Backbone as CSV, one residue per row, in Angstrom:
resi,resn,N_x,N_y,N_z,CA_x,CA_y,CA_z,C_x,C_y,C_z
1,ILE,120.196,142.807,101.592,118.786,142.456,101.352,118.341,143.157,100.038
2,SER,118.014,142.813,99.300,117.732,143.465,97.989,116.269,143.236,97.873
3,GLN,115.110,144.227,97.431,114.297,144.385,97.263,113.258,143.173,97.106
4,PHE,113.844,142.235,96.269,113.402,141.195,95.617,113.599,139.970,97.044
5,GLY,113.974,139.919,97.803,114.609,139.322,99.068,113.808,139.310,100.329
6,ILE,113.338,141.180,100.120,112.504,141.439,100.959,111.241,141.104,101.069
7,ILE,110.655,141.085,99.485,109.170,141.016,98.492,109.127,139.340,99.296
8,LEU,110.053,138.331,99.076,109.904,136.750,99.457,109.863,136.874,100.316
9,ILE,110.375,137.343,101.746,110.059,136.960,102.843,108.743,137.356,103.335
10,TRP,108.475,138.596,102.641,107.106,138.698,102.942,105.962,137.791,102.402
11,VAL,105.907,137.839,101.211,105.176,136.271,100.401,104.839,135.765,101.450
12,TYR,106.463,135.095,101.276,106.262,133.624,102.768,105.776,133.377,103.760
13,LEU,105.587,134.417,104.546,105.205,134.907,105.856,103.701,134.847,105.459
14,ASP,103.095,135.610,104.342,101.858,136.142,104.135,101.147,134.200,103.924
15,VAL,101.961,133.755,103.328,101.564,131.925,102.662,101.181,131.572,104.230
16,GLN,102.526,131.721,104.762,102.057,130.566,105.940,101.234,131.431,106.761
17,GLN,101.128,132.494,107.328,99.581,132.832,107.734,98.430,132.729,107.351
18,ILE,98.405,132.333,105.887,96.863,131.926,105.447,96.710,130.493,105.490
19,ILE,97.773,129.773,105.449,97.692,128.123,105.856,97.666,128.033,107.173
20,TRP,97.922,128.907,108.227,97.668,128.308,109.236,95.895,128.908,109.903
21,THR,95.111,129.684,109.188,94.494,130.432,109.175,93.776,128.981,108.819
22,ILE,93.563,128.475,107.768,93.044,127.276,106.986,92.151,126.066,108.164
23,ILE,94.103,125.864,108.498,94.222,125.054,109.313,93.236,125.014,110.917
24,LEU,93.292,126.621,111.329,92.568,126.934,112.736,91.094,126.692,112.359
25,LYS,90.583,127.403,111.208,89.314,127.111,110.994,88.978,125.892,110.514
26,THR,89.651,124.759,110.110,89.427,123.527,109.939,88.940,122.778,111.324
27,ILE,90.278,123.026,111.951,90.123,122.005,113.452,88.787,122.820,114.228
28,TYR,88.417,123.850,114.118,87.113,124.364,114.471,85.750,124.604,114.115
29,SER,85.913,123.476,113.014,84.831,123.376,112.276,83.706,122.423,112.926
30,THR,82.675,122.235,112.562,81.663,121.285,113.156,81.843,120.104,112.386
31,LYS,82.291,119.715,111.454,82.251,118.655,110.685,83.397,117.930,111.482
32,TYR,84.782,118.785,111.558,85.803,118.016,112.409,85.453,117.724,113.785
33,ARG,85.204,117.959,114.144,84.502,118.169,115.285,83.832,116.805,115.527
34,TYR,82.903,116.891,114.782,82.173,115.292,114.454,82.941,114.279,114.217
35,MET,83.804,114.231,113.440,85.198,113.063,112.897,85.808,112.851,114.231
36,LEU,85.881,113.758,114.840,86.842,113.246,116.123,85.925,112.689,117.329
37,THR,84.687,112.894,117.476,83.257,111.944,118.019,83.348,110.884,117.828
38,LEU,83.106,110.793,116.153,83.070,109.570,115.835,83.844,108.465,116.119
39,LEU,85.088,108.965,115.988,86.500,108.199,116.248,86.821,107.715,117.682
40,ARG,86.065,108.619,118.293,86.023,108.290,120.117,85.019,107.174,120.381
41,GLU,83.562,107.430,119.446,82.688,106.448,120.101,82.738,105.285,119.788
42,ALA,83.409,105.244,117.927,84.252,103.940,117.485,85.039,103.174,118.344
43,ARG,86.251,103.903,119.041,87.177,103.013,119.722,86.484,102.780,121.020
44,GLU,85.441,103.405,121.602,84.782,102.818,122.650,83.811,101.538,122.303
45,LEU,83.301,101.813,120.982,82.352,100.864,121.052,83.405,99.289,120.596
46,SER,84.471,99.322,120.447,85.527,98.446,119.910,86.012,97.956,121.179
47,GLY,85.626,98.239,122.258,86.330,97.934,123.844,87.658,98.370,124.065
48,ILE,88.370,99.558,123.195,89.531,99.817,123.432,89.643,101.382,123.914
49,THR,90.572,100.763,125.040,90.963,102.036,125.847,91.831,103.253,125.271
50,GLN,92.007,104.488,125.662,92.904,105.714,125.319,94.519,104.857,124.774
51,LEU,95.158,104.139,126.292,95.989,103.528,126.612,95.831,102.393,125.784
52,GLN,95.355,101.470,125.637,95.590,100.652,124.764,95.776,101.192,123.394
53,LEU,95.065,102.130,122.642,95.036,102.767,120.936,96.621,103.282,120.908
54,SER,97.204,103.920,122.395,98.033,104.521,122.302,99.391,103.318,122.035
55,GLU,99.371,102.266,122.777,100.389,101.450,122.650,100.209,101.007,121.097
56,GLN,98.986,100.460,120.776,99.296,100.267,119.430,99.371,101.206,118.186
57,LEU,99.639,102.343,118.563,100.086,103.532,117.896,101.271,103.691,118.060
58,GLY,101.838,103.543,119.140,103.098,103.561,119.177,103.428,104.807,120.057
59,LYS,102.420,105.236,120.336,102.503,107.250,120.650,101.799,106.946,122.201
60,PRO,102.269,107.998,123.234,101.768,107.958,124.500,100.569,108.219,124.512
61,GLN,99.888,107.497,125.755,98.702,107.912,125.402,97.684,109.334,125.536
62,SER,98.676,110.245,125.826,97.980,112.055,125.638,97.871,111.944,124.633
63,TYR,98.146,111.303,123.205,98.770,111.935,122.036,96.573,111.545,121.828
64,VAL,96.016,110.366,122.082,94.645,110.187,121.922,94.305,110.994,122.340
65,SER,94.213,111.160,123.657,93.335,112.075,124.756,93.408,113.400,123.689
66,LYS,94.865,114.290,123.479,94.374,115.406,122.801,93.972,115.611,121.428
67,TYR,93.643,114.512,120.785,93.117,114.532,119.401,91.776,114.174,119.431
68,GLU,91.191,113.566,120.106,89.743,113.163,121.053,89.455,114.884,121.585
69,ASN,90.071,115.673,122.254,89.611,116.514,122.928,89.726,117.902,121.743
70,GLY,90.892,117.497,120.487,90.422,118.487,119.574,91.716,119.435,119.908
71,GLU,92.817,118.886,120.876,93.433,119.727,121.155,94.919,119.460,120.410
72,ARG,94.798,118.707,119.397,96.150,118.214,118.381,95.309,117.813,117.158
73,ARG,95.261,118.374,116.064,95.003,118.109,114.649,95.534,116.652,113.799
74,LEU,94.741,116.093,113.495,94.627,114.522,113.131,94.909,115.096,111.191
75,ASP,95.684,114.179,110.696,95.440,114.349,109.538,94.966,113.088,108.918
76,VAL,95.192,113.233,107.292,94.607,111.864,107.084,95.058,110.690,106.910
77,VAL,96.305,110.538,106.985,96.675,109.591,107.573,96.910,108.871,108.920
78,GLU,96.499,109.607,109.455,96.474,109.492,110.794,95.411,108.774,111.175
79,MET,94.331,109.449,110.754,92.842,109.014,110.649,92.630,107.492,110.474
80,LEU,93.430,106.988,108.761,93.297,106.121,108.578,93.871,105.095,109.517
81,TYR,94.847,105.429,110.032,95.816,104.384,110.781,95.176,103.966,112.129
82,ILE,94.604,105.180,112.630,93.215,104.783,113.807,92.159,103.787,113.547
83,CYS,91.444,104.302,112.441,90.332,103.137,112.050,90.925,101.901,111.973
84,GLU,92.003,101.791,111.537,92.862,100.343,111.183,92.840,99.884,112.742
85,LYS,93.359,100.437,113.437,93.708,100.119,114.749,92.336,99.562,115.501
86,ILE,91.294,100.630,115.466,89.819,100.418,115.968,89.182,99.830,115.514
87,GLN,89.189,98.904,113.949,88.870,98.069,113.714,87.300,98.682,112.928
88,THR,87.710,99.971,112.384,86.354,100.930,111.851,86.486,101.354,110.573
89,ASP,85.949,100.996,109.936,85.952,101.358,108.034,85.932,102.821,107.739
90,PRO,86.765,103.182,107.737,86.998,104.798,107.022,86.019,105.517,106.366
91,HIS,85.670,104.518,105.332,84.684,104.684,104.384,83.308,105.416,105.316
92,THR,82.797,104.527,106.150,81.845,105.020,107.330,81.890,106.189,107.847
93,ILE,82.614,106.403,108.172,82.907,107.762,108.864,83.217,109.129,107.989
94,VAL,83.669,108.939,106.940,83.901,109.571,105.997,82.833,109.981,105.288
95,GLU,81.734,109.409,105.345,80.092,109.156,104.561,79.586,109.959,105.649
96,LEU,79.643,109.758,106.809,78.929,110.252,108.126,79.387,111.549,108.034
97,ILE,80.196,112.006,108.315,80.803,113.421,107.939,80.180,114.127,106.813
98,ARG,80.281,113.687,105.722,80.065,114.064,104.350,78.457,114.128,104.729
99,ASN,77.664,113.367,105.259,76.373,113.510,105.227,75.899,114.507,106.218
100,ALA,76.760,115.047,107.070,76.319,116.053,108.670,75.631,116.953,108.150
101,GLU,75.148,117.612,108.820,74.569,119.035,108.547,75.419,120.299,109.520
């Protein structure tokens, strides 16, 4: 391997580490945890159980449990799909998160 190849691998690994650091900081942020709380509360208010939601999503029940407990990270598309299934306006969720301190 040339020095150029070694540098590319080092830079790639460094970028991956930076990305994972950003992701980890995000999932432990107060606003992210608040979003999970809002999604859980909205699900409960709609009268939908974790099992019912998981069936609508085509996922195992553990998927819902893990994201609600913060063990699994949700991306924006997943959040939108969940909001659709629990009949919650995602704009409301985003505004509540935005205005949270």
